[in-house]
Backbone as a chain_set.jsonl record, in Angstrom:
{"seq": "XXXXXXXXXXXXXXXXXXXXXXXXXXXXXXXXXXXXXXXXXXXXXXXXXXXXXXXXXXXXXXXXXXXXXXXXXXXXXXXXXXXXXXXXXXXXXXXXXXXXXXXXXXXXXXXXXXXXXXXXXXXXXXXXXXXXXXXXXXXXXXXXXX", "coords": {"N": [[113.55, 104.018, 63.213], [112.222, 103.2, 65.376], [113.732, 101.484, 67.064], [115.274, 103.284, 68.406], [113.495, 104.659, 69.89], [111.373, 103.823, 72.239], [108.717, 102.467, 74.331], [109.484, 103.203, 76.919], [110.975, 105.516, 76.394], [108.924, 107.129, 75.357], [107.355, 107.416, 77.639], [109.119, 108.852, 79.289], [109.292, 111.281, 77.887], [106.627, 112.123, 78.061], [106.427, 112.447, 80.848], [108.239, 114.557, 81.18], [107.019, 116.587, 79.674], [104.736, 116.924, 81.197], [105.817, 117.952, 83.485], [106.731, 116.255, 85.445], [109.203, 115.259, 85.418], [112.512, 116.351, 84.789], [113.173, 118.063, 81.798], [115.763, 118.357, 81.161], [117.009, 115.982, 81.499], [116.546, 114.428, 79.319], [117.355, 112.43, 76.439], [118.774, 112.877, 73.099], [116.89, 111.931, 71.153], [114.577, 111.897, 72.687], [114.382, 114.604, 73.336], [113.769, 115.604, 70.828], [111.167, 114.652, 70.471], [109.978, 115.871, 72.676], [110.056, 118.59, 71.947], [108.169, 118.511, 69.925], [105.871, 117.853, 71.298], [105.399, 119.683, 73.303], [103.296, 122.122, 74.804], [103.045, 125.097, 73.484], [101.753, 127.293, 74.47], [102.265, 127.193, 77.102], [104.584, 128.489, 77.515], [108.054, 129.33, 76.773], [110.189, 128.594, 78.259], [111.546, 125.99, 78.671], [112.917, 125.795, 76.269], [114.808, 127.73, 76.222], [116.908, 126.647, 77.583], [117.242, 124.172, 76.209], [117.927, 124.956, 73.567], [120.542, 125.74, 73.826], [122.079, 123.51, 74.004], [124.721, 121.521, 72.989], [124.449, 118.923, 72.077], [122.0, 118.89, 70.876], [120.047, 117.907, 68.197], [120.328, 118.79, 64.721], [117.948, 118.629, 63.205], [116.051, 118.719, 65.236], [116.55, 121.237, 66.3], [115.837, 122.796, 64.081], [113.147, 122.116, 63.862], [112.174, 123.114, 66.324], [112.704, 125.825, 65.914], [110.849, 126.427, 63.843], [108.47, 125.784, 65.127], [108.28, 127.901, 66.808], [107.411, 129.855, 65.157], [108.865, 131.703, 63.258], [108.386, 133.134, 60.919], [106.289, 134.796, 61.471], [107.371, 137.167, 62.381], [108.297, 138.39, 60.122], [106.637, 140.262, 59.093], [107.069, 142.691, 60.264], [108.55, 145.947, 60.171], [110.787, 146.87, 61.466], [113.177, 146.197, 64.103], [112.489, 147.551, 66.375], [109.712, 147.749, 66.137], [109.116, 145.045, 66.413], [109.841, 144.612, 69.063], [107.764, 145.807, 70.415], [105.688, 144.113, 70.107], [103.332, 141.676, 71.279], [104.217, 139.056, 71.16], [106.925, 139.134, 71.411], [108.64, 137.838, 73.19], [109.516, 135.331, 72.189], [111.132, 136.022, 70.082], [114.0, 136.726, 70.536], [114.939, 134.136, 71.134], [114.396, 132.761, 68.77], [116.171, 134.081, 67.038], [118.564, 133.358, 68.252], [118.62, 130.536, 67.922], [118.646, 130.45, 65.156], [121.155, 131.679, 64.591], [122.929, 129.853, 65.824], [122.326, 127.493, 64.433], [123.013, 128.086, 61.753], [125.73, 128.644, 62.061], [126.797, 126.181, 62.596], [126.79, 125.121, 65.12], [125.077, 123.125, 66.122], [125.737, 119.871, 65.71], [125.007, 117.195, 65.309], [123.11, 115.175, 63.066], [120.816, 113.458, 62.928], [118.011, 113.427, 62.859], [115.651, 114.289, 60.552], [114.078, 117.272, 59.441], [111.593, 119.032, 57.752], [110.68, 122.149, 56.93], [108.881, 122.88, 54.95], [107.006, 120.918, 54.843], [105.204, 121.202, 57.02], [104.966, 123.898, 57.726], [105.234, 125.829, 55.714], [103.855, 127.398, 52.828], [102.596, 128.492, 49.626], [101.764, 131.027, 50.336], [103.275, 131.903, 52.422], [105.224, 134.253, 54.211], [108.463, 134.656, 54.017], [110.53, 136.42, 54.004], [112.287, 137.384, 55.93], [113.668, 135.227, 56.776], [116.577, 133.273, 56.929], [117.994, 131.524, 54.142], [119.027, 128.947, 54.682], [117.493, 128.082, 56.809], [115.155, 127.385, 55.675], [115.422, 125.042, 54.386], [115.215, 121.464, 54.16], [116.446, 119.501, 56.788], [119.28, 117.258, 57.155], [119.182, 113.656, 57.719], [117.061, 111.128, 59.263], [113.57, 110.983, 58.943], [111.658, 111.719, 61.738], [108.901, 111.539, 62.973], [106.265, 112.946, 65.001], [105.534, 111.103, 67.869], [102.792, 109.536, 69.168]], "CA": [[113.601, 104.91, 64.358], [111.556, 102.522, 66.488], [114.706, 100.952, 68.013], [115.789, 104.404, 69.184], [112.431, 105.299, 70.648], [110.442, 102.791, 72.677], [107.699, 102.887, 75.302], [110.166, 103.887, 78.02], [111.273, 106.87, 75.91], [107.654, 107.855, 75.271], [106.954, 107.758, 79.009], [110.014, 109.906, 79.769], [108.866, 112.53, 77.246], [105.349, 112.496, 78.671], [106.711, 112.959, 82.196], [108.888, 115.865, 81.039], [105.995, 117.526, 79.208], [103.821, 117.146, 82.317], [106.546, 118.526, 84.604], [107.017, 115.226, 86.458], [110.613, 114.929, 85.243], [113.199, 117.461, 84.135], [113.502, 117.909, 80.375], [117.226, 118.368, 81.081], [117.473, 114.592, 81.573], [116.157, 113.724, 78.104], [118.387, 112.242, 75.424], [118.513, 113.616, 71.853], [115.628, 111.474, 70.547], [113.502, 112.345, 73.568], [114.258, 116.058, 73.162], [113.072, 115.828, 69.556], [109.747, 114.431, 70.726], [109.554, 116.9, 73.625], [109.819, 119.799, 71.16], [106.947, 118.317, 69.15], [104.725, 117.637, 72.188], [105.24, 120.775, 74.249], [102.24, 123.091, 74.544], [103.754, 126.372, 73.419], [101.025, 128.251, 75.288], [102.83, 127.088, 78.447], [105.815, 129.271, 77.555], [109.231, 128.841, 76.047], [111.274, 128.412, 79.228], [112.403, 124.822, 78.419], [113.689, 125.937, 75.045], [115.942, 128.602, 76.513], [117.976, 125.71, 77.941], [117.416, 123.173, 75.144], [118.588, 125.538, 72.393], [121.964, 125.944, 74.126], [122.731, 122.214, 74.151], [125.536, 121.11, 71.837], [123.971, 117.621, 71.58], [120.706, 119.039, 70.212], [120.132, 117.531, 66.792], [119.981, 119.851, 63.76], [116.525, 118.509, 62.876], [115.297, 119.177, 66.4], [116.715, 122.697, 66.348], [115.04, 123.366, 62.998], [111.754, 121.909, 64.259], [111.901, 124.091, 67.377], [112.7, 127.135, 65.254], [109.583, 126.626, 63.128], [107.375, 125.753, 66.097], [108.234, 129.253, 67.365], [106.821, 130.665, 64.088], [109.728, 132.849, 62.927], [107.817, 133.898, 59.803], [105.385, 135.796, 62.051], [108.103, 138.412, 62.562], [108.649, 138.965, 58.818], [105.699, 141.355, 58.758], [107.491, 143.927, 60.916], [109.498, 146.749, 59.396], [112.008, 147.119, 62.234], [113.3, 145.497, 65.385], [111.733, 148.356, 67.342], [108.316, 147.305, 66.019], [109.053, 143.691, 66.969], [109.936, 144.722, 70.526], [106.47, 146.264, 70.921], [104.692, 143.068, 69.865], [103.022, 140.786, 72.412], [104.947, 137.791, 70.985], [108.357, 139.43, 71.37], [109.386, 136.906, 74.049], [110.138, 134.254, 71.43], [112.015, 136.543, 69.04], [115.43, 136.511, 70.812], [115.228, 132.704, 71.04], [114.407, 132.449, 67.331], [117.428, 134.603, 66.492], [119.643, 132.55, 68.824], [118.61, 129.243, 67.233], [119.062, 130.766, 63.784], [122.601, 131.912, 64.601], [123.622, 128.595, 66.148], [122.087, 126.538, 63.352], [123.792, 128.497, 60.581], [127.165, 128.599, 62.38], [127.241, 124.791, 62.762], [126.833, 124.758, 66.546], [124.418, 121.818, 66.236], [126.529, 119.014, 64.83], [124.328, 115.926, 65.022], [122.074, 115.293, 62.034], [120.1, 112.175, 62.899], [116.573, 113.597, 62.655], [115.33, 115.23, 59.487], [112.889, 118.106, 59.565], [111.363, 119.815, 56.549], [109.686, 123.198, 57.227], [107.886, 122.959, 53.876], [105.975, 119.907, 55.105], [104.206, 121.621, 58.006], [104.89, 125.319, 58.059], [105.331, 126.749, 54.584], [103.073, 127.2, 51.609], [102.814, 129.579, 48.663], [101.396, 132.311, 50.942], [104.166, 132.199, 53.551], [106.154, 135.367, 54.086], [109.739, 134.216, 54.583], [111.534, 137.407, 53.606], [113.254, 137.616, 57.007], [114.211, 133.922, 57.165], [117.742, 132.875, 56.143], [117.73, 130.414, 53.222], [119.369, 127.671, 55.307], [116.422, 127.7, 57.729], [114.017, 126.972, 54.848], [115.763, 123.758, 53.768], [115.084, 120.224, 54.927], [117.694, 119.1, 57.435], [119.642, 115.869, 56.872], [118.813, 112.661, 58.721], [115.877, 110.309, 59.081], [112.335, 111.611, 59.427], [111.26, 111.212, 63.057], [107.638, 112.227, 63.22], [105.709, 112.957, 66.355], [105.061, 109.829, 68.385], [101.692, 109.725, 70.125]], "C": [[113.01, 104.231, 65.594], [112.551, 102.005, 67.518], [115.302, 102.058, 68.888], [114.746, 105.009, 70.113], [111.364, 104.276, 70.993], [109.458, 103.352, 73.709], [108.316, 103.642, 76.483], [110.489, 105.332, 77.622], [110.01, 107.719, 75.848], [107.205, 108.311, 76.652], [107.822, 108.871, 79.59], [109.622, 111.266, 79.181], [107.572, 113.022, 77.874], [105.56, 113.08, 80.066], [107.352, 114.35, 82.132], [107.88, 116.925, 80.607], [105.051, 117.893, 80.35], [104.514, 117.711, 83.56], [106.862, 117.542, 85.71], [108.481, 114.804, 86.423], [111.262, 116.102, 84.516], [113.496, 117.142, 82.673], [115.016, 117.884, 80.181], [117.819, 116.962, 81.133], [117.169, 113.801, 80.307], [117.337, 113.573, 77.143], [117.96, 112.946, 74.133], [117.182, 113.225, 71.208], [114.435, 111.95, 71.373], [113.294, 113.859, 73.463], [113.509, 116.383, 71.875], [111.563, 115.669, 69.743], [109.187, 115.469, 71.704], [109.199, 118.185, 72.883], [108.491, 119.695, 70.406], [105.696, 118.174, 70.02], [104.444, 118.796, 73.14], [104.089, 121.674, 73.831], [102.885, 124.477, 74.622], [103.018, 127.495, 74.147], [101.524, 128.244, 76.735], [104.162, 127.822, 78.573], [106.978, 128.587, 76.867], [110.406, 128.54, 76.972], [112.12, 127.169, 78.956], [113.35, 125.025, 77.237], [114.852, 126.908, 75.194], [117.153, 127.741, 76.88], [118.272, 124.767, 76.776], [118.21, 123.739, 73.97], [120.084, 125.741, 72.587], [122.752, 124.634, 74.18], [123.434, 121.787, 72.87], [125.031, 119.791, 71.249], [122.588, 117.698, 70.923], [120.888, 118.758, 68.723], [119.714, 118.697, 65.893], [118.492, 119.823, 63.417], [115.643, 118.985, 64.013], [115.372, 120.691, 66.509], [115.854, 123.367, 65.282], [113.545, 123.237, 63.303], [111.356, 122.942, 65.315], [111.792, 125.491, 66.787], [111.354, 127.399, 64.599], [108.368, 126.546, 64.047], [107.198, 127.136, 66.744], [107.73, 130.282, 66.35], [107.651, 131.91, 63.738], [109.164, 133.723, 61.804], [106.822, 134.954, 60.283], [106.073, 137.168, 62.099], [108.514, 139.068, 61.242], [107.748, 140.142, 58.44], [106.121, 142.705, 59.342], [108.576, 144.639, 60.109], [110.825, 146.967, 60.136], [112.005, 146.301, 63.521], [112.564, 146.257, 66.488], [110.253, 147.971, 67.323], [108.136, 145.927, 66.631], [109.034, 143.743, 68.495], [108.62, 145.153, 71.161], [105.39, 145.179, 70.824], [104.545, 142.151, 71.074], [103.814, 139.47, 72.345], [106.458, 137.972, 71.004], [109.189, 138.4, 72.141], [110.114, 135.828, 73.249], [111.161, 134.745, 70.404], [113.511, 136.357, 69.34], [115.828, 135.036, 70.721], [115.293, 132.266, 69.575], [115.742, 132.877, 66.729], [118.624, 133.79, 66.993], [119.743, 131.199, 68.119], [119.117, 129.423, 65.806], [120.584, 130.894, 63.706], [123.371, 130.619, 64.848], [123.496, 127.575, 65.018], [122.997, 126.849, 62.159], [125.296, 128.386, 60.829], [127.689, 127.172, 62.568], [127.358, 124.352, 64.206], [126.211, 123.384, 66.777], [125.069, 120.892, 65.22], [125.836, 117.719, 64.44], [123.254, 116.135, 63.958], [121.359, 113.963, 61.836], [118.637, 112.317, 62.491], [116.296, 114.676, 61.617], [114.07, 116.023, 59.83], [112.793, 118.977, 58.323], [110.295, 120.871, 56.824], [108.585, 123.291, 56.169], [106.744, 121.97, 54.092], [104.851, 120.438, 55.995], [103.971, 123.116, 58.096], [104.849, 126.278, 56.874], [104.399, 126.368, 53.446], [103.311, 128.408, 50.713], [102.485, 130.958, 49.236], [102.315, 132.725, 52.091], [105.084, 133.367, 53.232], [107.439, 134.959, 54.791], [110.867, 135.187, 54.262], [112.601, 137.64, 54.669], [113.93, 136.321, 57.471], [115.436, 133.59, 56.305], [117.442, 131.603, 55.33], [117.996, 129.052, 53.862], [118.26, 127.156, 56.237], [115.169, 127.242, 56.984], [114.213, 125.583, 54.255], [115.551, 122.598, 54.738], [116.443, 119.861, 55.523], [118.003, 117.646, 57.096], [119.167, 114.939, 57.988], [117.563, 111.904, 58.332], [114.667, 111.041, 59.646], [111.936, 110.929, 60.737], [110.028, 111.974, 63.489], [107.188, 112.109, 64.664], [105.133, 111.599, 66.71], [103.957, 110.084, 69.397], [101.645, 108.631, 71.167]], "O": [[113.272, 104.646, 66.723], [112.277, 102.064, 68.716], [115.781, 101.787, 69.989], [115.077, 105.779, 71.015], [110.55, 103.905, 70.148], [109.386, 104.562, 73.923], [107.735, 104.604, 76.984], [110.3, 106.257, 78.412], [110.019, 108.886, 76.239], [106.736, 109.436, 76.827], [107.32, 109.739, 80.304], [109.619, 112.276, 79.885], [107.438, 114.206, 78.183], [104.947, 114.086, 80.423], [107.035, 115.218, 82.945], [107.892, 118.041, 81.125], [104.616, 119.039, 80.456], [103.863, 117.927, 84.582], [107.228, 117.954, 86.811], [108.943, 114.075, 87.301], [110.613, 116.77, 83.711], [114.012, 116.07, 82.357], [115.498, 117.434, 79.141], [119.001, 116.775, 80.844], [117.501, 112.618, 80.23], [118.195, 114.449, 77.041], [116.887, 113.548, 74.087], [116.43, 114.094, 70.765], [113.411, 112.355, 70.824], [112.159, 114.336, 73.499], [112.713, 117.321, 71.831], [110.781, 116.468, 69.228], [108.04, 115.893, 71.566], [108.167, 118.799, 73.155], [107.774, 120.687, 70.269], [104.581, 118.354, 69.53], [103.36, 118.874, 73.719], [103.918, 121.959, 72.646], [103.223, 124.956, 75.705], [103.606, 128.543, 74.412], [101.244, 129.167, 77.5], [104.797, 127.779, 79.626], [106.896, 127.435, 76.441], [111.507, 128.258, 76.499], [113.345, 127.278, 79.006], [114.455, 124.483, 77.218], [115.776, 126.905, 74.381], [118.286, 128.071, 76.529], [119.431, 124.588, 76.403], [119.083, 123.055, 73.435], [120.818, 125.897, 71.611], [123.967, 124.651, 74.381], [122.821, 121.703, 71.806], [125.169, 119.563, 70.047], [122.064, 116.683, 70.465], [121.779, 119.312, 68.079], [118.85, 119.494, 66.261], [117.848, 120.871, 63.346], [114.597, 119.591, 63.778], [114.368, 121.35, 66.779], [115.216, 124.385, 65.545], [112.773, 124.155, 63.029], [110.305, 123.574, 65.199], [110.885, 126.249, 67.13], [110.777, 128.472, 64.775], [107.344, 127.173, 63.775], [106.101, 127.492, 67.174], [107.638, 131.466, 66.672], [107.184, 133.037, 63.907], [109.44, 134.922, 61.751], [106.547, 135.911, 59.56], [105.435, 138.199, 61.884], [109.027, 140.187, 61.245], [108.087, 140.925, 57.552], [105.587, 143.744, 58.954], [109.404, 144.005, 59.454], [111.856, 147.217, 59.512], [110.974, 145.789, 63.957], [112.07, 145.646, 67.436], [109.618, 147.88, 68.374], [107.13, 145.661, 67.289], [108.293, 142.999, 69.138], [108.392, 144.883, 72.341], [104.308, 145.32, 71.394], [105.508, 141.887, 71.794], [104.052, 138.843, 73.377], [107.194, 137.052, 70.648], [110.33, 138.128, 71.769], [111.23, 135.452, 73.607], [111.97, 133.957, 69.913], [114.236, 135.87, 68.473], [116.932, 134.72, 70.279], [116.163, 131.481, 69.199], [116.368, 132.114, 65.993], [119.579, 133.56, 66.251], [120.838, 130.768, 67.759], [119.924, 128.631, 65.319], [121.22, 130.282, 62.848], [124.349, 130.33, 64.159], [124.457, 126.879, 64.692], [123.665, 125.96, 61.631], [126.054, 128.07, 59.911], [128.898, 126.972, 62.687], [127.963, 123.318, 64.491], [126.746, 122.573, 67.533], [124.962, 121.109, 64.013], [126.061, 117.203, 63.345], [122.57, 117.159, 63.953], [121.305, 113.42, 60.732], [118.084, 111.425, 61.848], [116.668, 115.836, 61.795], [113.129, 115.502, 60.428], [113.775, 119.582, 57.895], [109.117, 120.53, 56.939], [107.476, 123.734, 56.468], [105.642, 122.167, 53.58], [103.679, 120.154, 55.749], [102.893, 123.554, 58.499], [104.461, 127.435, 57.035], [104.186, 125.193, 53.146], [104.149, 129.255, 51.024], [102.899, 131.966, 48.663], [102.136, 133.798, 52.667], [105.646, 133.462, 52.141], [107.495, 134.922, 56.02], [112.036, 134.801, 54.254], [113.713, 138.054, 54.341], [114.677, 136.326, 58.449], [115.347, 133.622, 55.078], [116.719, 130.721, 55.792], [117.259, 128.1, 53.607], [118.11, 125.949, 56.426], [114.222, 126.762, 57.607], [113.283, 125.01, 53.687], [115.689, 122.736, 55.953], [117.464, 119.911, 54.836], [117.093, 116.878, 56.784], [118.795, 115.394, 59.07], [117.069, 112.025, 57.211], [114.746, 111.649, 60.714], [111.887, 109.701, 60.817], [110.102, 112.925, 64.266], [107.677, 111.278, 65.43], [104.351, 111.02, 65.956], [104.176, 110.783, 70.386], [100.778, 108.648, 72.041]]}, "num_chains": 1, "name": "protein.A"}
């Protein structure tokens, strides 16, 4: 993966994360790193655009999905209850990524992501998560680059 991601790529991601460059100019590998470096406390605005991109890699989409903590919403009994929650803002985006991922909208599969590695354990409530979103995506592991 090193040949696909060099110091120039790292600098572009850093600039995008810091708002010095538009994330819309990042290539697929850079978007994967952007998703892993973004401070989610700063909001989800970049991901509203990123999730709609046909060139977004399946592994990146799956990583973004889990970074948004979809399992958090499994504790609610209804969508009405979800709408009352302080974290509701991310719910429509989670559902959008889920729908696109399952329908095959994201076609590239260069970067592997396994939700079981970072996000799931024996205590995880995944009752509201489609089975496909629980599986490791195809491709090469492309861990966070510091």
